[in-house]
C-alpha positions in Angstrom: -2.2 -6.5 17.2 0.6 -4.8 15.1 0.2 -5.0 11.4 2.6 -4.3 8.5 0.0 -3.1 6.0 2.3 -2.9 3.0 5.2 -5.2 2.0 6.2 -7.0 -1.2 8.2 -10.1 -2.2 9.3 -11.7 -5.4 11.2 -14.7 -6.6 13.4 -14.1 -9.6 13.5 -17.8 -10.3 9.7 -17.7 -10.9 9.5 -14.4 -12.7 11.8 -11.5 -13.5 11.1 -8.1 -12.0 12.6 -5.9 -14.7 12.0 -2.7 -12.7 14.3 -3.9 -10.0 17.2 -4.0 -12.5 16.9 -0.3 -13.3 19.9 2.0 -12.5 20.0 2.8 -8.8 17.8 -0.1 -7.9 19.6 -3.2 -9.1 22.3 -3.5 -6.5 19.8 -3.6 -3.7 16.6 -5.0 -5.2 17.5 -7.3 -8.1 17.4 -10.5 -6.1 14.8 -12.8 -4.6 13.0 -11.7 -1.4 10.9 -14.3 0.5 8.8 -14.6 3.6 11.8 -16.4 5.2 13.7 -13.1 4.7 10.9 -11.0 6.2 9.7 -13.0 9.2 12.8 -12.4 11.4 12.3 -8.7 10.9 8.5 -8.7 11.6 9.1 -11.0 14.7 11.7 -8.5 16.1 9.3 -5.6 15.5 6.3 -7.4 17.1 4.4 -7.5 13.8 1.7 -10.2 14.0 0.1 -9.8 10.6 0.8 -8.4 7.2 -0.6 -7.3 3.9 1.2 -8.6 0.9 1.0 -6.2 -2.1 1.4 -6.8 -5.8 4.6 -5.8 -7.5 4.1 -6.3 -11.2 1.2 -6.1 -13.7 1.1 -9.9 -14.3 -2.1 -11.7 -13.6 -0.4 -14.9 -12.5 1.2 -13.2 -9.5 -2.0 -12.8 -7.6 -2.9 -16.5 -7.4 0.7 -17.2 -6.3 0.3 -14.7 -3.5 -3.0 -16.2 -2.4 -1.4 -19.6 -2.1 1.4 -18.1 -0.1 -1.1 -16.5 2.3 -2.9 -19.8 2.7 0.3 -21.4 3.7 1.8 -18.8 6.1 0.1 -17.3 9.1 1.9 -13.9 8.8 0.2 -12.9 5.6 -3.4 -12.1 6.5 -4.4 -10.1 3.4 -3.3 -9.9 -0.3 -3.6 -6.9 -2.6 -3.4 -8.3 -6.1 -3.6 -7.1 -9.7 -6.0 -7.6 -12.5 -6.8 -5.6 -15.6 -9.5 -3.2 -14.5 -10.3 -2.3 -18.1 -11.3 -5.8 -19.2 -15.0 -6.2 -19.8 -15.1 -9.4 -17.6 -13.3 -7.9 -14.6 -16.1 -8.8 -12.2 -15.9 -12.4 -13.3 -12.1 -12.4 -12.9 -12.4 -11.0 -9.4 -14.9 -13.6 -8.4 -12.7 -16.4 -9.8 -9.8 -15.1 -7.7 -12.0 -15.1 -4.6 -13.0 -18.7 -5.3 -9.5 -19.9 -6.0 -7.0 -21.6 -3.7 -6.3 -19.1 -0.9 -9.0 -16.8 -2.3 -10.2 -15.9 1.1 -7.1 -13.8 1.6 -7.8 -11.5 -1.4 -8.7 -8.2 0.1 -7.6 -5.6 -2.4 -6.6 -4.7 -6.0 -3.9 -2.3 -7.1 -2.5 -0.9 -10.4 0.7 1.1 -10.8 -1.2 4.3 -11.7 2.0 6.2 -11.0 3.4 4.9 -14.3 0.4 5.9 -16.4 1.1 8.9 -18.7 -2.5 10.1 -18.6 -2.9 12.0 -15.3 -6.7 11.4 -15.6 -6.3 7.6 -16.0 -8.3 6.9 -12.9 -11.4 8.6 -14.2 -11.5 7.0 -17.6 -14.9 5.3 -18.1 -13.4 1.8 -18.4 -11.3 2.3 -15.3 -14.2 3.6 -13.3 -16.2 0.6 -14.3 -13.4 -1.7 -13.1 -13.1 0.3 -9.8 -16.8 -0.1 -9.2 -16.5 -3.9 -9.8 -13.7 -4.0 -7.2 -16.0 -2.4 -4.6 -18.9 -4.6 -5.5 -16.6 -7.6 -5.0 -16.1 -6.4 -1.4 -12.5 -5.5 -2.1 -10.5 -2.3 -1.4 -8.7 -0.5 -4.2 -5.2 0.8 -3.5 -4.2 4.1 -5.0 -0.6 4.2 -6.1 -0.3 7.8 -7.3 2.0 10.7 -7.6 1.0 14.2 -6.4 -0.1 15.4 -9.8 -2.5 12.5 -10.1 -4.3 13.3 -6.8 -7.0 15.4 -8.5 -8.1 12.3 -10.5 -7.9 10.2 -7.4 -10.3 12.7 -5.7 -12.7 12.5 -8.6 -12.6 8.7 -8.7 -13.2 8.3 -4.9 -16.0 10.9 -5.1 -17.6 9.0 -8.0 -17.6 5.7 -6.1 -18.7 6.3 -2.5 -19.5 2.6 -2.0 -15.9 1.6 -2.8 -13.2 1.6 -0.2 -9.9 3.2 -1.3 -6.5 3.1 0.3 -3.8 5.7 -0.6 -0.4 4.1 -0.8 2.8 5.9 0.3 0.9 9.1 1.0 1.0 9.7 -2.8 4.7 10.1 -2.7 5.3 13.6 -1.5 8.5 15.5 -2.6 10.4 15.0 0.6 13.8 15.6 -1.0 12.9 19.2 -1.9 11.2 19.9 1.5 8.1 21.3 -0.4 4.6 20.6 0.9 2.5 22.2 -1.8 0.6 21.4 -3.8 0.8 17.9 -2.4 -0.6 18.8 1.0 -3.6 20.7 -0.3 -4.5 17.9 -2.7 -4.0 15.3 0.0 -6.3 17.1 2.4 -9.0 17.3 -0.3 -8.7 13.5 -0.8 -8.9 13.0 3.0 -12.2 14.8 3.2 -13.8 11.8 1.5 -14.8 9.2 4.1 -14.2 6.2 1.9 -10.5 6.5 1.7 -7.7 5.7 4.2 -3.9 6.2 3.9 -0.8 4.1 4.4 2.0 5.8 6.3 4.5 4.0 4.1 7.1 4.6 1.5 8.3 7.9 2.8 12.0 7.0 3.3 12.5 6.3 -0.4 11.0 9.7 -1.2 13.6 11.3 1.0 17.4 11.4 0.4 19.6 8.6 1.4 20.8 10.8 4.3 17.2 11.3 5.6 16.3 12.0 9.1 13.1 11.6 11.1 12.7 15.3 11.0 12.7 15.3 7.2 9.7 13.0 7.3 7.8 14.7 10.2 6.1 17.6 8.3 4.6 15.1 5.8 3.6 12.7 8.5 1.9 15.5 10.4 -0.1 16.6 7.3 -1.3 13.0 6.8 -2.2 12.4 10.4 -4.0 15.7 10.7 -5.9 15.2 7.4 -7.0 11.6 7.8 -6.9 11.2 11.6 -5.0 8.2 13.1 -8.1 6.0 12.7 -7.7 6.3 9.0 -3.9 5.8 8.8 -1.9 2.6 8.9 1.7 1.7 9.1 3.4 0.0 6.2 7.1 -0.9 5.8 7.2 -1.0 2.0 9.9 -3.8 2.5 12.0 -4.6 0.6 11.8 -1.4 -1.4 12.6 0.5 1.7 16.0 -1.1 1.7 17.0 1.5 -0.9 17.3 4.0 1.9 16.6 2.2 5.2 16.4 -1.1 7.0 13.2 -2.6 8.2 14.2 -1.7 11.8 14.9 1.9 10.8 11.5 2.3 9.2 9.8 0.8 12.3 11.8 3.0 14.6 11.2 6.2 12.5 7.4 5.5 12.5 7.4 5.0 16.2 9.1 8.3 16.7 6.7 10.0 14.3 3.7 8.7 16.2 5.0 9.0 19.8 2.9 12.1 20.3 -0.4 10.3 19.7 -2.5 8.8 22.4 -2.3 5.1 23.0 -5.6 4.5 21.2 -4.4 6.6 18.2 -1.1 4.6 18.1 -3.0 1.4 18.2 -5.0 2.5 15.2 -1.9 3.4 13.1 0.0 0.2 14.2 -2.8 -2.2 13.5 -6.4 -1.1 14.2 -6.9 0.7 10.9 -5.4 -2.1 8.8 -7.4 -4.8 10.7 -10.6 -2.9 10.0 -9.9 -2.1 6.3 -8.6 -5.5 5.4 -10.8 -7.6 7.6 -7.8 -9.0 9.6 -8.9 -11.0 12.7 -6.3 -12.1 15.3 -5.8 -15.8 15.3 -7.3 -16.5 11.9 
C-alpha cells in the first residue's frame, strides 16, 4: 500500500488562508484546493491512502477535516490542531476523538517554525500539552526549522511514551548546499526511538531550478540517520506546487530511494506511515 503521508487542502470560501497570499506564494497557492483536485494525482501515482495535515491555527479546521476523512476513502488519517497550552487540552482531544469522523484523528501539529522562542517546545505548558497528545494515543508532528532541533530533541527525550513525527526533515538549507549544523542535529534527534521522519517538503527548500542531485545529500542523511523503517514519503501538496508538480515530487522520491531494497522502499512508500498512523488497507 502506497501512502502519501503529508498533504493539505483548503477552501477559501470557507476560510481565508492569509499565509497563501504572501508575496511569492499568492500566484500559486491563494486559491481553493480540494480532494477532487488531488485524487487524479494520487490515482496516477498509485497512492491508496493519505494523511491530511492541518494548515492553520484555527480549531474549527480539525472537525472539518475529520468529516472530510469520514466521507472520502483516500484520507485515512488526519493531523489536526489544538492549543497545546490550554489547561483543558486533554478534554479537547477526547472531544475531537468522539466527534463525527473522530476515528480518523491520528495526530496534532502546531507551526512551531513560526514561534520566535527557539525553546518553545520545552516550555512547561507545551510539554504538558505534548504529554496529553501522547496519552490520547495520538502522534505529535514537529514542524521545525534547523535551529529549533535542539528543543525538539529535548522534548522528544522528555516524553518517551509520546510518538513524534518530524515534518519536512526540519527544512534543511538546500539552496545553500550546506549540511551543517542541520545534519548533526537531525542525527541526534534520530537517535531517539520515539520519532520518525517525513521525506517531504524538500523541493520547496531548494531553488526553483532544483534537481534530484540537489536533494540527494539531504535524503541520504535522513535515510542513514532514521533508517527506511522510520521514514515516510509525503508530497506536501499543494505547497510543493511552488517548485514542483505532484508527479515531479513522486518521481524525485522514487529516484532518491531506488538504491534501497524492496522492503526498505515499501517502508518509505507506505509501511512506516501505516504503522505510525494506524492505517489499515480497506478500512
